[in-house]
C-alpha positions as CSV (number, residue, x, y, z in Angstrom):
1,M,0.0,0.0,0.0
2,N,1.2,3.5,-0.8
3,R,2.9,5.0,2.3
4,N,1.0,8.2,2.0
5,L,-2.3,6.3,1.9
6,V,-1.3,4.4,5.0
7,L,-0.5,7.7,6.8
8,I,-3.8,9.2,5.8
9,F,-5.8,6.1,6.8
10,T,-4.0,6.1,10.2
11,L,-4.8,9.8,10.8
12,I,-8.4,9.2,9.9
13,L,-8.6,6.4,12.5
14,I,-7.0,8.5,15.2
15,T,-9.3,11.4,14.5
16,S,-12.3,9.2,14.4
17,F,-11.3,7.5,17.6
18,G,-10.7,10.8,19.3
19,C,-14.1,12.2,18.2
20,F,-15.8,9.0,19.3
21,H,-14.4,9.4,22.8
22,A,-15.3,13.1,22.9
23,V,-18.9,12.2,22.1
24,Q,-19.0,9.3,24.6
25,K,-17.7,11.6,27.3
26,K,-20.5,14.0,26.7
27,L,-23.0,11.2,26.9
28,E,-21.8,10.0,30.3
29,L,-23.3,11.1,33.6
30,P,-21.3,13.6,35.6
31,G,-19.1,11.7,38.1
32,Q,-15.7,13.2,38.3
33,D,-16.4,14.8,41.6
34,R,-18.8,13.8,44.3
35,I,-20.2,15.7,47.3
36,V,-22.2,13.9,50.0
37,L,-24.4,16.1,52.2
38,D,-26.7,14.0,54.5
39,Q,-29.1,12.4,52.1
40,L,-27.8,14.1,49.0
41,V,-25.1,12.7,46.7
42,I,-24.1,15.3,44.2
43,H,-22.2,14.2,41.1
44,T,-20.4,16.9,39.0
45,D,-17.7,17.2,36.4
46,F,-16.9,20.8,37.3
47,A,-15.7,22.6,40.4
48,L,-18.5,23.1,42.8
49,P,-17.6,24.5,46.3
50,R,-18.6,22.2,49.0
51,K,-19.8,25.1,51.1
52,H,-21.8,26.8,48.3
53,R,-24.8,28.5,49.8
54,L,-27.1,26.6,47.5
55,L,-26.0,23.3,48.9
56,G,-26.7,24.5,52.4
57,E,-30.2,25.6,51.3
58,L,-30.8,22.1,49.8
59,T,-29.8,20.3,53.0
60,G,-32.0,22.8,55.0
61,L,-34.9,22.0,52.8
62,R,-35.0,18.4,54.1
63,K,-35.7,19.6,57.6
64,N,-38.2,22.2,56.4
65,I,-40.3,19.6,54.5
66,A,-40.2,17.3,57.5
67,N,-41.3,20.0,59.9
68,Q,-44.0,21.4,57.6
69,L,-45.6,18.0,56.9
70,D,-44.8,16.3,60.2
71,L,-42.8,13.6,58.4
72,P,-39.7,11.8,59.4
73,T,-36.5,12.2,57.3
74,S,-34.9,9.3,55.4
75,D,-31.4,8.3,54.8
76,E,-32.1,6.9,51.3
77,P,-29.6,8.6,48.9
78,I,-30.9,11.1,46.4
79,N,-28.3,11.2,43.6
80,I,-28.1,14.5,41.9
81,Y,-26.4,14.5,38.5
82,L,-25.4,18.1,37.8
83,F,-24.2,18.9,34.3
84,E,-21.9,21.8,33.7
85,N,-24.1,23.3,30.9
86,A,-27.3,23.0,29.0
87,D,-25.7,21.4,26.0
88,S,-24.2,18.4,27.8
89,Y,-27.4,18.0,29.8
90,H,-29.8,18.0,26.8
91,Q,-27.5,15.8,24.8
92,Y,-27.4,13.2,27.5
93,M,-31.2,13.4,28.1
94,A,-31.9,13.1,24.3
95,I,-29.9,9.8,24.1
96,H,-30.9,8.2,27.4
97,H,-34.4,9.6,27.9
98,P,-35.6,10.6,24.4
99,H,-39.3,10.5,25.3
100,F,-39.0,13.1,28.1
101,P,-40.2,16.7,27.4
102,N,-37.7,19.5,27.0
103,R,-37.2,20.6,30.6
104,R,-34.3,22.1,32.6
105,A,-34.4,19.4,35.3
106,F,-36.0,16.1,36.1
107,F,-36.7,13.9,39.1
108,L,-36.7,10.1,38.4
109,K,-37.8,7.4,40.8
110,S,-37.3,3.7,40.3
111,D,-37.9,0.8,42.7
112,T,-34.4,1.3,44.1
113,T,-33.2,4.8,43.3
114,L,-34.1,8.4,43.6
115,E,-32.3,10.6,41.0
116,V,-32.2,14.3,39.9
117,Y,-30.8,15.5,36.6
118,A,-30.1,19.2,36.1
119,Y,-27.6,21.6,34.7
120,W,-25.9,24.7,36.1
121,G,-27.9,27.5,34.7
122,E,-29.5,30.8,35.7
123,R,-32.4,29.0,37.4
124,I,-30.5,26.1,39.0
125,A,-31.5,27.1,42.5
126,E,-35.2,27.0,41.7
127,D,-34.8,23.8,39.7
128,L,-32.9,21.9,42.4
129,R,-35.2,23.1,45.2
130,H,-38.1,21.7,43.1
131,E,-36.6,18.4,42.1
132,V,-34.9,17.7,45.4
133,S,-38.2,18.3,47.1
134,H,-39.6,15.5,45.1
135,G,-36.7,13.3,46.3
136,Y,-37.2,14.1,49.9
137,L,-41.0,13.5,49.6
138,H,-40.7,10.2,47.7
139,A,-38.1,8.9,50.1
140,V,-40.8,8.7,52.8
141,V,-44.2,8.9,51.1
142,P,-45.2,6.4,48.4
143,N,-47.7,7.0,45.6
144,L,-48.0,10.7,45.8
145,P,-50.9,11.9,43.5
146,I,-49.3,13.9,40.7
147,W,-51.1,17.2,41.5
148,F,-50.2,16.9,45.2
149,D,-46.6,16.0,44.4
150,E,-46.2,18.9,42.0
151,G,-48.1,21.3,44.2
152,L,-45.8,20.6,47.2
153,A,-42.7,20.8,45.0
154,E,-43.8,24.2,43.6
155,Y,-44.4,25.4,47.1
156,F,-41.0,24.2,48.4
157,E,-39.1,25.5,45.4
158,V,-39.6,29.0,46.7
159,P,-36.6,30.2,48.8
160,I,-37.2,29.7,52.5
161,G,-38.4,32.9,54.2
162,F,-40.9,33.7,51.4
163,H,-43.5,31.3,52.8
164,G,-43.9,29.5,49.4
165,R,-45.1,32.6,47.7
166,S,-44.8,32.3,43.9
167,Q,-45.3,35.6,42.2
168,P,-45.5,34.1,38.6
169,H,-48.2,31.7,39.7
170,I,-50.2,34.5,41.4
171,E,-50.0,36.7,38.3
172,L,-50.9,33.9,35.9
173,L,-53.9,32.7,37.9
174,A,-55.1,36.3,38.6
175,K,-55.0,37.1,34.9
176,L,-56.9,34.0,33.9
177,L,-59.5,34.4,36.7
178,K,-60.1,38.0,35.6
179,T,-60.7,37.0,32.0
180,G,-62.9,34.1,32.9
181,Q,-60.5,31.5,31.5
182,W,-59.9,29.6,34.7
183,K,-61.4,28.8,38.1
184,P,-60.1,26.4,40.8
185,D,-61.3,22.8,40.5
186,L,-59.4,20.5,42.9
187,A,-61.5,17.5,41.9
188,R,-60.3,17.9,38.3
189,L,-56.7,18.0,39.4
190,E,-57.2,14.8,41.4
191,D,-58.2,13.1,38.1
192,L,-54.8,13.7,36.6
193,R,-52.5,10.7,36.6
194,Y,-49.3,11.7,34.8
195,A,-47.0,14.8,34.7
196,D,-47.4,15.2,31.0
197,E,-51.1,15.7,31.5
198,M,-50.4,18.9,33.5
199,S,-50.3,22.3,31.9
200,Q,-48.6,25.3,33.4
201,V,-52.0,26.4,34.8
202,D,-52.4,23.0,36.5
203,Y,-49.0,23.5,38.1
204,A,-50.0,26.9,39.3
205,E,-53.4,25.8,40.6
206,S,-51.8,22.8,42.4
207,W,-49.4,25.3,44.0
208,L,-52.4,27.6,45.0
209,W,-54.2,24.8,46.9
210,I,-51.1,23.8,48.7
211,H,-50.2,27.4,49.5
212,Y,-53.8,28.1,50.7
213,L,-53.7,25.1,53.1
214,L,-50.2,25.7,54.4
215,E,-50.2,29.4,54.7
216,N,-53.6,30.8,55.5
217,G,-53.1,30.5,59.2
218,K,-56.5,29.0,60.0
219,G,-55.4,25.5,60.8
220,M,-55.7,24.2,57.3
221,R,-52.2,22.7,57.4
222,A,-53.8,19.7,59.2
223,F,-55.5,18.7,55.9
224,V,-52.1,18.4,54.1
225,V,-50.5,16.6,57.0
226,D,-53.3,14.1,57.2
227,Q,-53.1,13.5,53.5
228,V,-49.4,12.7,53.5
229,H,-49.8,10.5,56.6
230,Q,-52.6,8.5,54.9
231,L,-50.4,8.1,51.8
232,R,-47.4,7.1,53.8
233,E,-49.3,4.5,55.9
234,N,-51.6,3.1,53.3
235,G,-50.2,4.0,49.9
236,E,-53.5,5.8,49.1
237,A,-55.6,8.5,50.7
238,K,-59.2,9.8,50.7
239,S,-60.0,12.5,48.1
240,L,-58.7,15.8,49.5
241,S,-61.3,17.7,47.5
242,G,-64.1,15.6,49.1
243,T,-62.6,16.2,52.6
244,L,-62.4,19.9,52.0
245,V,-66.0,20.1,50.8
246,E,-67.2,18.2,53.9
247,N,-65.5,20.9,56.0
248,G,-67.1,23.7,54.1
249,I,-64.0,24.6,52.0
250,T,-64.8,25.3,48.3
251,S,-63.1,26.8,45.2
252,Q,-64.3,30.2,46.4
253,N,-61.9,29.9,49.4
254,A,-59.0,29.3,47.0
255,I,-60.1,32.3,44.9
256,E,-60.3,34.6,48.0
257,H,-56.8,33.3,49.0
258,L,-55.4,34.2,45.6
259,Q,-56.9,37.7,45.8
260,H,-55.6,38.2,49.3
261,I,-52.0,37.3,48.5
262,G,-52.2,39.2,45.3
263,N,-53.2,42.3,47.1
264,N,-50.5,41.9,49.8
265,Q,-47.2,42.0,47.9
């Protein structure tokens, strides 16, 4: 074989091999560095300070959830795979979870593992608070109804000290209520079974019901606590919408709560 052809062929092989490994590296989970903080095991491929304030906030969230919902804590690991940027994250998700919608972060639960996938972006604090809340909840409570699970995560994704107040949700629901495009209907939310059935309005309304029950200061927190205790002990719970109606609580109460918090910024 011509010597020049051999050299060219060799260079092609080397280049191809190098590109293959570059692609493979991008498709792997972060794992160069690992930070263990109580229940959280954080895997990264970039330098993340072990005393970063966000990490402290995430570990504090565990106690906050337990206190608010009168739940024990778990020592089951929650593995957080934190990608350095959006490109590497989306590339990995497209290969390994191609049927997932295009989102900034995910919580995944199997029979044996609790996992969070996210990338370090402008909204990483909000994303991690939300997804890690799912992890803390699912570690101790099985079979959370989707609206209840997401409503709690939307509430706990708000930085501590703001009492779960989500201004974007308030503005969205207030606008739709004013134009007659929406009204609260907890029974409808309870019929939802999967996250991909939920619209942004459904997330906002789920948050509203949780915020109303946890933050109105009239003893309503007991309804949420009772719900999680039923789910933890039995794997199922009585319809919360039915329980609220039996106690004289209707959609009008949720509307009045929305108007109240909207007027008290």
